[in-house]
N, C-alpha and C positions, 0 to 999 in steps of 0.2 A: 621627270627627274632632271635636274640641271646637269649640264654637261660635266662640269668638274666634279660632280658628286659621282657621276657614272664612271668618270676616269679613275677616281680614288678606289672604287670598288674593283675595277679591273686590275689595277696595279696592286692592290692588296692580295688577290687571289693569285696574280702572276702568270694566269693563262686564260685564254678563251676556247672553250670546247665547241668545235664547229661541226654542225650537222649539214652534210650535203648528201642527198639521196632521198629515197622514199622511206620516210619514218611515220607516215600516216598511222595513228593509232599507238605510236610508241613515245611521242614527245614527253608525256608526263611521267612515264616510267624512267625514260632517260634522264630527265630533269632531276627526279628523286634520287637516282643513283649518283649523280654528278654532286648534288647537294650533299649526299652521305659521305662522299669522298672529299669534300672540303672545297670544290669549285665554287667560284663567286660569279661566273659570267658563262653564257652559253649563246651561240649564234645559230640562227637557221638561215641557209642561203636560199636567196629567192629564185633559183634555178632548180629548187627542190619542189615536189608536189606537196601541196597544201602548207605552204611556208607561213602564209598569213594566218591560217587557221592554227597552225602549231605554236606560233607565238602567242596568240590569243588563249589557247588552252593553257600553256604554262603559266602566263600572267594571271589568269583567273584562278588557276589551282595553287599557285605558290607565291602569289603577290611579288614582294621584294626578296624572297628568301634566295633568289638567284637573278641576276641581272640578265634581261632578255634582249637579245640584239638581232638585227637582220643583216644578212649578208648579201654579196652580189648585187648591190644596189647601184644600178648603172645609170639611173635618171631620177629626176624629181618626182615623176609620177610613182615609181616604185616606193621611193622614200615616203611619199605621202601615204601610200597603202600600208606600208610598214608601221608607221607611226600610228595610224588609226587602228591598227591591230594591237598596239600596246608596245612596240619595240621601244627600248630605252637607249640604244645606241645603233649607229648606222655604219656598216662597213661595205667597202668597195674594192675591187682588184685594181681600180685605176683612180686617177685623180681627175674629178669632174668638178670645175669650181662652182657650177650651178647647184650641184647637190651639196657641196660644202656650205655654199651660201645659204641654201635653204634650211640646212640643219643650225647653222650659227644664228640665223634670224630667230630660231625657236628655242635656243639654247639647248640644243640636242647634241650629246656626244657623237661626233663623227670622225671615222678612221678610214681615210681614203688610202689606196694602195699606191706605192711609188717605188722605183727602183734606181733611177739615176739621181745624182745630186740635184739636178735641175728640177726634176719631178718632185723630189722630197721638198725643196725650198717653195715650189709652186704651191704645194699642199699646206705647208706652214703658213706662208703668206696669205692664203685664202682663209685661214682660220681653222685648220684642222686641230681637233682636240689631241690626237695621237695620230702616228703615221705608220700605216702597214707596210713593212719592207716585204715586197712579193715580187718574185720568189725569194727566199732567203737561203744564204750560204755563209758559213762562219767566217772564212777569210775575206769575203767580200764585205760582210757587214763591219768587220773590225776596221777595214780600210775606209770604208764610208763614214763610219762613225767618228773617225779622227778629227776631220774638220767639221763635223756635225754633231758634236757631242751634247749640244743643247736641245736636239730633237728627241722627243719621247717615242722610240721606236718599239713597234710590236711585230717582230719577225714572224712570218707565216708562209707556208709551202717550203717544204725542205726541213722543217722542225720535226724531230723525232724524240722519243723517250730517251735516247742515248745521248742526245746533243742539246737538249732544251735548257739544261743547267749551264752549259757553255755560253749560250746566247745571253743568258742573264749575267754571267760573269763578265761579258763584254759590255754590258750597259743597257741591255733591253729592259724596258719597264715591265714587259710581259711578253708571251708568245701566243701564237695562235696554232691550234692543233686540230686537225680533223681525223682523217683515216688512222693516224697513229694512235687515237684513243677510241673513235667511234667509227664502226663500220657495220656492214650487213650482219656480222656475226652476233650483234646484240640480240637479233630476233630469234636465235636459237639456243637451245639448252641452257647453259650457265652463262650465256653471253652478257647479261646485265652485270652479273657478279664479276666477270672477267674486265669489263669496261670499268666498273667501280675501282677495282684493284689498279688498273692502269692509271686512272685519273689520281688516285691516291699516291701512288708512286710518282708521278709527275709533280704533284703538290709538294711532297716531301723533298724531292730534288730541288725545287725552286727554293724552298726555304733554306735549305742547306747551302745553296749557292749564294744566296743574299748574305748568309752568316759568314760565310768564307771571304766574301768580297770586301 
């Protein structure tokens, strides 16, 4: 999938659901619940067990019903493994020009992490499709975006159900959310139902924030 097409899907949904932890055997069930909630993108971090297998499983089961990404991609070797597994976008907590270049050369959506203005512009100038503000805090984001309002930010780390809409109102094109939506609880009792309800609430809040902006 072309980088800009993936970007449009992420922006349309407004959030990336992040799986970090051991979800072996649960990837497809989580993906289905997210799809039912209206999510358009999910990410499996590569410091999680069976990350490549999980990406492959979801891609084979659901095709393009949900955009599948790889997170915590710290080097080109990991990016290569992720893409071979079927990842449609690459996310990192840092700005690694080599990883960005690798993705740009293959027209793959790449979302490096950055915090300072210098890091953000390094990512942009290297060709980042989107920039992951990490970690994210509302007042800091507002101040940073003042001079950098041309940058398509995806705040991640510090985004909760209670403040996700505020990041959107301040100009974020999407947000990344992990434990605020997905946690070990999904494996027990009505966990999947609870996760679906949280994701639905988030999707509705983002739509409302965009309407109000």
